[in-house]
Phi, psi and omega in degrees: 000326182298327181293340180287338186270046180228003183294322173239078187301332180299323181259352183058043178225159177268334177235127179272121183257121183238132172247137178235116188238141178188204183243148180308132180097354181272348179097022180301315185290325175295321178300313180294326178296317180296316181295317179295318178297318179297319179298318179296317179297332179276000179084018180262159172275145181211143174228142178221154181214147179235145172242114182259122172276223175275068191301323183286349182243020179084022179278173182294141173228128179235129176242138180244128179233127180238128187234136177185189175289322176214122181239127185260336183225146178273357188264129175268123180283156176301136179082010184236005179283130177273331183219126176244119180249119184246135179274350187198140187303313183295319178292329175295310182297329182301333186245018180298333181290348176278344189282142172293164175299329181261008187289162181243143176243130172239121183212157177277124183280351181287122180275152173224164179280094177293163184297324179298320178289318184299323182267004177079012180286330178217151177264148180281119183295132180290335183256030187301319181292322177294323179298316180296314181296328181290330188254007181230141180293320180228134181227130173237104184246132177201165181275089181291331179295319179299319178293321178296316177299323181297330178268357174107008180208101182303326184286354180273019178301330179296321179287331173299316181290327174300316178298320181292337179279346195310310183286351178266355182258146178273040187226136181295146181303321181297326179288319177298319178300319179293324177297324176296314178302320182286338190252337185259137177305141185304322183292343180252002188296314184300312182292326179289327176292324176297319179295320178300315180293325177295320177289324179302324180295341179265352187295137181231149177285000000 
């Protein structure tokens, strides 16, 4: 059994578990589609699952992507996520309990008014960034929204985050690039590729 835990030696796991969390309308599902497509193009097995909250009203959206030589379930168990990618700090913190002790968090520091905050159900924690750093072994936090605005499209924050994930994925950049081509509408491809490259410049091992 020990020999099985070498497929992703960086994480010491046989199946790479990725969580992508955000708010409805931010592009969480497109992001997971691109990662899943890239895994398939790389010849890997992949399973994905989505949990839609009140997505059309700014509710939580969580996508789970599992990549390996053979993957039997699309569900990431609590405490088993290797990588948590957050589109927004509060949504990132919401799923920290899924992260392994050795897991990594990559997230957008730009806050938005989630539905819970908007309706007064929850207050936005002032110490949200400290909370995330306290509960994750590795944290890469940056303003992905600012980078998206910088390339000319605020809504391309999802492709910025795909770029920022690059060095954390067991997939060659050219394959990820092809997955973007396969997944993004042609009329939006150029701006999304710019966003991807802006995020790539933020990518860390």
